[in-house]
N, C-alpha and C positions, 0 to 999 in steps of 0.2 A: 503494501501499499504506500503512496507517495506521501511526502509532507505536504502541507497544505501548503507550501511557497513552491511548491515544485508542481502541484496539481493546477495550481495559479497561472502558472507559467506554461505550462501544456497545452491546458487548455485556452491560451494567448495564440499560442502558435495554431493550433486548430484554427482558430478563427481566420489569421492570418490567411489561410491555405483557402478556408473559405472563401473568402473577400476575393481572394486572387482565381476563384472558380466562378463567382460572379462576372468580375470583370472580362474571363474568357468567352464566357456565353455571349455577354452581352456587346463585346470586339465583333465577335463572328455575326452576331445579328447585325452588325452596322457597314459589313462589306457589301455593297452592291451586290443585289441577284445570288449573291453566294448559297442560299438558302434553294433557288429555284434549281441549282444542278443537282439537286436531291432526284429529281424524277428524269435524269439521265442517271441515276445509279451512284453518288456519291457516297460512297459507302464509308468512306474515314471519317467525312463530316458529320454521318448520323454518328457513327462510336463516339468523336470527340465530344458532339453536342449531349448525348446523354451520360455519357462518364463526368462529364462537369457538373450534370443536374443533382449531385450531391451538395451542392453546395448552400442552398438556402433551409431545406432539412438537417442539415450538420449546424449550421447556427440555429437551427431553432430548437434543438437539443440540447446545445451547450447552452442555450438560454434556461431553459429546463434541467439540467447539470447544477448550473450556476446554482440556482433558487433551492433548490432541494437540498446542496449542501450548505447551505448557507443558512435555512431557513427549516430544517427537519426537526430540529430540538426545540424551536420556541417562532412564535410568529406574530408579531405587533402590527395587524395589521392598520393602522393608520399610517403607522412609521414605515411599512412596507411598502403603499400604495404612493405615501410622496418620494419616497426613494427613489421607487424603480420607475412610477408612470414621469415622472417630473424632471427625471434624468434623461429622457426621452426627448420632451418636448422641445425644450428650448431651437436644439441645431433643430427640429422637424422643422417648428414654424418658420425658421431662419429658412431654410431651404427649401421650401414650397414657395416661399417670395421669392426668391434667386431665380428659380426654376419658371417660374408662372410668368414672368416679367421675360427670361428670357430669351423661353421658350415663344410666347405669344403677345411680348411687349406691351401687357397690360394685366391687371389682376379683377379686372371686371369687379362683378356681383358675389363671383360664386368662390370668395374664397374660403369662407367655412368650410362647403360642400369639400372641396380640394382635399382641407386637411379633416376631414373627417372619412373623409374615403380612400383617401393617397393618391387623387388625380392630380398632383401637382407635377408626377410625372412617372414613368412607365414603373419602374424598382418601388415608391414611394408607397405601394399596398402594406408592403413589411410592416412601418409603424402601425397602422390601427389597428393590423391583423398579432404584431406581439402584443399590443396592450391588451386587447382584449385576452391573450392569456394568459398575463400577468392577473387583468382580474379575475380570472377565472383558479388561480393557483391556489388561494386558500381551499376551494373544494377541490382541485383536485390531491391537494397534498393531504387531505382529508381521508380521501378515498384511497392512496396509495399507501400511507401506512395504518390503514385499517388489514389490505391485504393489497400488495402489490402487485404480484403475477394476474390476479382475476382483475384488477381495477385496470392495469394494463391493456389485456385482451378485449375491456371493454371499451376501451379509446381508437384501437385496433380497429373493432367493428364502427364504430359511429365515424372513422374518418373513411372506412371501407365503405359504407351507405353514402356519405358523403360524394365521394367521388362519382360512385356509381349514378348520380344524378347530374355529374358533370358529362359521363359516358356518353359514346355515340347510340348508346340501347337507348338513351333518353331523346334523343336528338329531334324526334317530332314531338315531345309536349311543348305545351303552353303554359301560361298565368305563371305562377311563383319562381316554377321548375326552369321555365325559357328565362327568367330576367336571371335565376343565380346561375344560372351555366353560362349566358352572356354577361356576366357584368361583374361578378361576387367569384368567381373560383380561386382567388391567390386572397381575397380579402379576407373572407369569411373563417374564421379562426379552427374550426369543425377540419376545415379540409389538410389542417397542418397538424391537428390536438396528440398525433400518435406520438410522433418525433419528438414533441414537447414532452410527453408522459415518459417516450425511451429513457430520453436524456434525466429525469427523474429517477424512473428506474436504477438507471446504472450507475448513479451516485450515492444509490443505497446498497452498493457491490462493495465489499472489503476486498475482493479479489477475484479474479475469470479464471475458474479452469480453462486449458488449453481446450478441452469438448465446445468449450461455448466460443472460444477466440475461431475456431476450426469452422462451426457450424455459422458464424456470422460472415465470414470470409468465403464460404460456399453459398451462402442467400446472395454476397455481393458479387460474385460471378454469375451467378444462374439469373440475378436479378437483369443484371447487366445485358446479357444475352437478351432478354427478353426484349431489354429498352430497345437494341436494334430492331431484334424484329418485327417488333409491334409497331414501331415507327416507320418502316421500310412498306409495312401492311395495310398501315392506313394510309401511308402517302400512294400508296399504287392507287386506294381506292379511291382516290379523289379527295381527302381530308386536304385543308388548307396546312402547311408543313407547321405552323405554330400550336394547332389545336394537336397534329401528330406529334409533336415532340414536347408536347407540355409537361411541366410537374404534377399536374393533378391525375396522373394516369396510374392504374392498379400497377404495373411493371416499374415505375419509380416508388412507388412502398417499399417492394421487397429489395429493389437494391442499393436506396438509402436509408433504411435501417438497416441491413447488412455492414454499410459502409460507417455507419455509425457506430457500430458495435466494435467494428475492430478497432477505429479509430482512438477512441474511449480505451478499449481495453489493452492496446499494444503504446497509448499515449507517452510513455516514460522513455521509449524508444527515440521520440524528440529531440530530449537534451541532449543523445549522443550525438546529431548531424554535425556538419561544419560549423562552424560560428560562425560565421558572416554568414550563412544562410539561415542559420538559427534565430539571430537578432533581427535580421531583415524581418522574418517570419511574426518576431514578438510585435515589432514597431507596425506592422500592418495590421498586425492583430486588437495590439492597443487602438490603434486609428480604425479599424474597420467600419464604426458606426457613419464617421465623417466620410469614409471614403465610400460606403454605399450610398449615402445622399447624394455626393457631387459627380462621382464619378461619369454619368451618362450627362452631366453638360458638357466636360470634357472631350467626352467620344464625338459630341456631336459636334464640339469646334475642329479636330482633330481630322473630321472623316469630312464635315463639310470645307475644309480646307484642301484635305487632298482630291474631295471630287470635285470642289468646284461648284458647288451645287446653290450656292448662297449669296449675296453680297458680300466684299470685303469689309464694310462698315459694321456689318449687320455679324460679321465674327468678332470684329471689333470689340462691338459692342458685347455680343456673349463674353467674350474674352476678359474684358473689365469686369463684369457682374460675378463672374467665375473666381476672378485674385479679390475682388471685394468681401466675396462671399465667405473664403478664405481666413482672409484678413478678419472680418468679424466673428467668427465661428472661433478662433483663438481666443476673442476675449466671451464670446459665450460661454466657451468649456471652464474660463476661468469662475464664472460665479457662481 
């Protein structure tokens, strides 16, 4: 069992790895017409895309892991909600404003709507979603401490049922199911709740038998294989590549949960990697929240300049906003 200091360091390194996965996925999606090559059989693009899909589930699992490690013995609701939720909001509000202005050049009247639903940019769903899980944490903690294995199975069922509502099987459904499928797949916390619970469950382990590590490793390999195959099958049936490769699919649950289990089980080995690489990953992990919020604007600037698909004044304006946002973030983090 790792000492507390080393446990924090290893989970920070894992956050660094997760944020690299997020940036990798969003970089791929920024390359013009790249995903159109899937239709001509770009096998390795699908493999790379699906292999990186551990990133958001790992972030969520690490959040559950950290909360359960800290609050398993004692939980004071008022201080918990204040410390956890309020730590997220200032930077989130700042970058929602920055991104809204940078992308649309105006805030309009829907800033509150953007904040509540994470519509400031395509990655911002994560913040209202993780806040939902934070709000649910006292209930999840109670269930986990009562019967950790049975409760984790219940969370898995909840997530799988939710993903079923998003699946092609429900493509013809109308009403609230249609709204759920089209608008709230990533925003709705039940889409991710098993990963959060898995992180909580693994934090209660004093050690993981080699059999369990092998089990998680097998899940990872089988899950990734199924992710790639199912992605090609859905694309071949005419599904949009975003829907064919998205996070909210059954094979992703198998792959991501396996990856989470292996990562947490062997995290002590991360302290043995080359020091420069380790320090870089720790830095990325420490700054992962800020990087997550702001990196899409930087990618827009880079690819707009590369493809010259927007005016130079607009690129300069977005670049100025990015720098101003980073400077303001420095002061916000000091509050």
